[in-house]
C-alpha positions as CSV (number, residue, x, y, z in Angstrom):
1,M,-113.6,91.6,-239.0
2,A,-112.7,95.3,-238.3
3,K,-109.9,96.2,-237.2
4,K,-108.7,96.1,-233.8
5,G,-106.2,99.1,-231.8
6,G,-103.2,99.6,-233.6
7,T,-103.2,103.0,-234.3
8,L,-101.4,103.7,-231.0
9,K,-98.7,101.7,-231.9
10,R,-98.6,102.6,-235.6
11,F,-98.2,106.6,-233.8
12,F,-96.1,105.4,-231.8
13,F,-93.9,104.0,-234.5
14,L,-94.2,106.8,-236.6
15,L,-92.4,109.2,-233.4
16,V,-89.9,107.1,-233.8
17,L,-88.8,107.2,-236.9
18,V,-89.2,111.1,-237.6
19,A,-86.8,110.9,-234.1
20,L,-84.3,108.2,-235.5
21,L,-84.5,110.6,-238.9
22,V,-83.9,113.8,-237.4
23,I,-80.5,112.9,-235.4
24,V,-79.3,111.3,-239.1
25,F,-80.1,115.0,-240.4
26,V,-77.9,116.5,-237.5
27,L,-75.4,113.5,-237.5
28,F,-74.4,114.5,-240.9
29,G,-74.2,117.9,-241.0
30,G,-77.7,119.0,-241.4
31,G,-76.9,122.4,-239.4
32,N,-74.8,123.6,-241.7
33,L,-77.7,122.9,-244.7
34,L,-80.3,124.3,-243.1
35,R,-77.6,127.7,-242.3
36,S,-76.4,127.8,-246.4
37,A,-79.9,127.2,-247.6
38,G,-81.0,129.9,-244.5
39,N,-78.3,132.9,-246.4
40,W,-79.5,131.9,-250.2
41,I,-83.1,132.8,-248.8
42,G,-81.6,136.1,-247.2
43,G,-79.6,137.1,-249.6
44,V,-82.4,136.5,-252.6
45,G,-85.6,138.7,-250.4
46,N,-82.4,141.5,-250.8
47,K,-81.9,141.3,-253.9
48,A,-86.0,141.6,-254.1
49,E,-85.9,144.4,-252.4
50,D,-83.2,146.8,-254.6
51,V,-85.2,145.1,-257.9
52,K,-89.1,146.8,-256.1
53,Q,-87.1,150.3,-255.0
54,T,-86.0,149.7,-258.7
55,I,-89.1,149.7,-260.1
56,E,-91.0,152.1,-257.5
57,K,-88.1,155.2,-258.6
58,K,-89.0,154.2,-262.5
59,A,-92.7,154.2,-261.7
60,T,-92.0,157.6,-260.0
61,T,-90.6,159.3,-262.7
62,I,-93.0,158.1,-265.0
63,G,-95.5,159.4,-263.2
64,N,-94.1,162.6,-262.8
65,T,-93.5,163.0,-267.2
66,V,-97.2,162.3,-267.3
67,E,-98.2,164.7,-265.3
68,K,-96.1,167.2,-267.3
69,L,-97.4,166.1,-269.9
70,K,-100.9,166.6,-268.8
71,D,-99.7,170.1,-267.9
72,G,-98.8,171.4,-271.3
73,E,-102.0,170.7,-273.3
74,K,-104.0,173.0,-273.8
75,P,-108.5,172.1,-273.5
76,G,-109.6,171.5,-277.3
77,E,-105.4,171.4,-278.7
78,K,-105.3,168.6,-280.8
79,K,-101.9,166.9,-281.8
């Protein structure tokens, strides 16, 4: 036989379970955990930005060097 109903009841119990989990998380100091995780992620983002800027500077320097080397060569000149 086919299963009758029960989806609404299951959904309601799922909502109650999620609400209880949220309450327990908050009571056990989950806010501090989230705050420290946010600070850590922000720090990683700042480090990544610094690395990006360093790489861009080095790429610009290398690009300038390559351009100077190209300008220094004369057509038909072999090394």
